[in-house]
C-alpha positions as CSV (number, residue, x, y, z in Angstrom):
1,X,112.5,22.5,21.4
2,X,113.4,24.8,18.4
3,X,115.0,28.4,16.8
4,X,113.5,30.6,16.0
5,X,115.6,30.4,13.1
6,X,114.1,27.1,11.8
7,X,111.0,26.6,10.6
8,X,108.9,22.8,9.5
9,X,108.2,21.4,5.9
10,X,105.6,23.7,3.8
11,X,102.9,22.2,1.4
12,X,100.8,24.0,-0.8
13,X,102.2,27.1,-0.4
14,X,100.3,30.2,-2.5
15,X,102.4,33.2,-2.7
16,X,100.4,35.9,-4.6
17,X,99.8,39.6,-5.3
18,X,102.4,41.0,-3.2
19,X,104.4,43.3,-4.1
20,X,108.2,44.4,-2.9
21,X,110.4,47.2,-3.3
22,X,114.0,47.6,-2.9
23,X,114.6,44.7,-0.9
24,X,117.9,42.5,0.0
25,X,116.0,39.3,-0.7
26,X,112.8,39.5,-2.7
27,X,111.3,36.5,-2.9
28,X,113.5,33.8,-1.5
29,X,112.1,29.8,-2.3
30,X,113.9,26.5,-0.7
31,X,116.8,28.4,1.1
32,X,117.0,25.1,3.7
33,X,117.8,22.5,1.4
34,X,116.4,20.1,4.8
35,X,112.7,21.1,4.4
36,X,112.3,22.6,0.6
37,X,108.3,23.2,-0.2
38,X,106.1,20.8,-1.7
39,X,103.3,22.2,-4.2
40,X,104.2,25.8,-4.3
41,X,103.0,28.5,-6.2
42,X,104.1,31.9,-7.0
43,X,101.8,33.7,-9.4
44,X,100.8,37.0,-10.0
45,X,103.6,39.4,-7.8
46,X,106.0,42.3,-8.5
47,X,109.2,42.1,-7.4
48,X,111.6,45.5,-7.9
49,X,115.3,46.4,-7.0
50,X,118.8,46.3,-7.5
51,X,119.5,44.0,-5.4
52,X,119.5,40.2,-6.9
53,X,118.5,37.6,-7.6
54,X,114.7,39.1,-6.9
55,X,112.5,35.0,-7.6
56,X,115.5,33.3,-5.9
57,X,115.5,29.5,-5.8
58,X,118.0,28.1,-3.6
59,X,117.3,24.2,-4.9
60,X,114.5,23.7,-7.8
61,X,111.7,21.9,-6.4
62,X,108.1,21.7,-8.2
63,X,107.2,25.0,-7.3
64,X,104.7,26.5,-9.8
65,X,105.9,30.3,-11.5
66,X,103.4,32.2,-13.3
67,X,102.0,35.6,-13.7
68,X,105.1,37.3,-12.0
69,X,106.8,40.2,-12.5
70,X,110.7,41.5,-12.3
71,X,112.6,44.4,-12.7
72,X,115.2,46.3,-11.9
73,X,118.3,43.1,-11.4
74,X,118.8,39.8,-11.8
75,X,115.7,38.0,-12.7
76,X,116.6,35.2,-11.5
77,X,118.8,32.2,-10.7
78,X,117.2,29.4,-12.6
79,X,115.9,30.1,-16.3
80,X,112.1,30.9,-16.4
81,X,109.9,31.6,-19.3
82,X,108.4,35.2,-19.9
83,X,104.7,33.3,-18.5
84,X,106.7,32.6,-15.1
85,X,108.4,35.4,-14.9
86,X,108.2,39.0,-16.6
87,X,110.6,41.5,-17.0
88,X,109.3,45.3,-17.8
89,X,108.7,48.4,-15.3
90,X,106.0,47.7,-13.3
91,X,105.9,52.0,-13.7
92,X,105.0,53.1,-10.0
93,X,104.7,56.4,-8.8
94,X,105.2,57.9,-5.4
95,X,101.8,58.8,-3.5
96,X,101.9,60.2,-0.2
97,X,105.1,57.6,0.6
98,X,103.5,54.9,-0.7
99,X,104.6,52.9,-4.0
100,X,101.2,52.6,-6.3
101,X,101.0,51.3,-10.3
102,X,100.2,54.3,-12.8
103,X,97.6,54.2,-15.3
104,X,99.6,52.8,-17.8
105,X,101.5,50.1,-15.4
106,X,101.3,46.9,-18.0
107,X,100.6,45.1,-14.3
108,X,97.0,46.3,-14.6
109,X,95.4,43.4,-14.7
């Protein structure tokens, strides 16, 4: 029997088109070295927080990063190109309690 904190080995996971705001953990890859992901894609995500790193890869794997945005804290614990993770303010506005992109946001398209 496995505890609820255990997880299985993951293959071909796609983490795409997410918006994460003010999270203390943001996007974390390979937190358990025993079960590092295989063939994972992290793409087109926006992470804005004062807690970092925003993209945290505990163990380098063959994970592909592309088209992500990070702003506010340490971007990543692994060096990334701007094509992988761009450091730019996504320009959010609050509408009825929800964070939405402004019309001039660099995250549009």
